[in-house]
Every structure is written in structure tokens, then in C-alpha cells.
Legacy VTK file of the C-alpha trace (Angstrom):
# vtk DataFile Version 3.0
C-alpha trace
ASCII
DATASET POLYDATA
POINTS 73 float
88.368 -9.362 -21.457
88.220 -7.012 -24.426
86.015 -4.622 -22.459
88.537 -4.489 -19.617
91.345 -3.808 -22.096
89.303 -1.009 -23.685
88.724 0.611 -20.296
92.443 0.351 -19.504
93.201 1.781 -22.955
90.943 4.755 -22.248
92.664 5.448 -18.917
96.090 5.175 -20.530
95.002 7.517 -23.340
93.899 10.137 -20.814
97.227 9.743 -19.010
99.127 10.327 -22.256
97.106 13.463 -22.954
97.713 14.847 -19.465
101.414 14.016 -19.612
101.891 15.709 -22.963
99.935 18.810 -21.974
101.986 19.235 -18.799
105.295 19.072 -20.662
107.175 22.338 -20.570
108.002 24.293 -23.677
111.515 25.105 -24.798
111.502 28.538 -23.183
109.249 28.033 -20.155
109.472 25.354 -17.527
106.728 23.686 -15.557
108.283 24.880 -12.318
107.805 28.499 -13.383
104.104 27.902 -13.822
103.655 26.210 -10.453
105.672 28.460 -8.146
105.328 31.752 -9.994
109.014 32.364 -10.525
110.204 31.570 -6.985
112.871 29.315 -8.484
114.930 32.403 -9.268
115.429 32.832 -5.531
116.030 29.205 -4.602
117.714 27.849 -7.718
116.122 26.039 -10.601
115.794 22.272 -10.430
114.593 20.059 -13.245
113.329 17.196 -11.075
109.670 17.660 -11.915
110.311 17.902 -15.646
112.451 14.738 -15.627
109.835 12.748 -13.739
107.052 14.030 -15.981
109.038 13.154 -19.098
109.709 9.634 -17.796
106.033 9.199 -16.873
104.925 10.304 -20.341
107.397 7.947 -22.016
106.286 4.942 -19.967
102.589 5.673 -20.497
103.126 6.116 -24.255
104.863 2.723 -24.435
101.988 1.130 -22.499
99.553 2.810 -24.897
101.318 1.302 -27.920
101.473 -2.165 -26.363
97.816 -2.038 -25.398
96.886 -0.844 -28.912
98.669 -3.798 -30.477
96.991 -6.242 -28.102
93.560 -4.769 -28.865
94.246 -4.929 -32.603
95.192 -8.605 -32.352
92.050 -9.452 -30.392
LINES 1 74
73 0 1 2 3 4 5 6 7 8 9 10 11 12 13 14 15 16 17 18 19 20 21 22 23 24 25 26 27 28 29 30 31 32 33 34 35 36 37 38 39 40 41 42 43 44 45 46 47 48 49 50 51 52 53 54 55 56 57 58 59 60 61 62 63 64 65 66 67 68 69 70 71 72
């Protein structure tokens, strides 16, 4: 059971890393990187950034919960 939790922990850790690295900076958005500035023509939406932020938050909470469970075992 501990081995399965460690594998899940590893997958969650990689997800946290990817989520944090894809977060946009204060001046540049993720949408500008993906579409090359086409949002200036069609209007800028923050849907991707919101979803990515929510994903990162949920995965970070799962990471903390899984860390506590592994520490107790």
C-alpha cells in the first residue's frame, strides 16, 4: 500500500511542477504564449489561466494530504 501511495505521490508531484511552470507571470499571460498574440484581435479571455490556477490549487492540496498520509504510515 505504501508503494502505491509513493507512486501516486510522484505523479502528483510532477503535476504540481507542471502546473506551477505553466502559470503566467504578472505581465505575460499563457494565452499570449500559445496563440502568438492573436488575442489582441479576438479579445483576451482568462479562461485558461483560471482553469490552470484551479488545477494547480487542487493538485497542491492533494500533494499535502498525500504527504501527511505517507508521513503517518
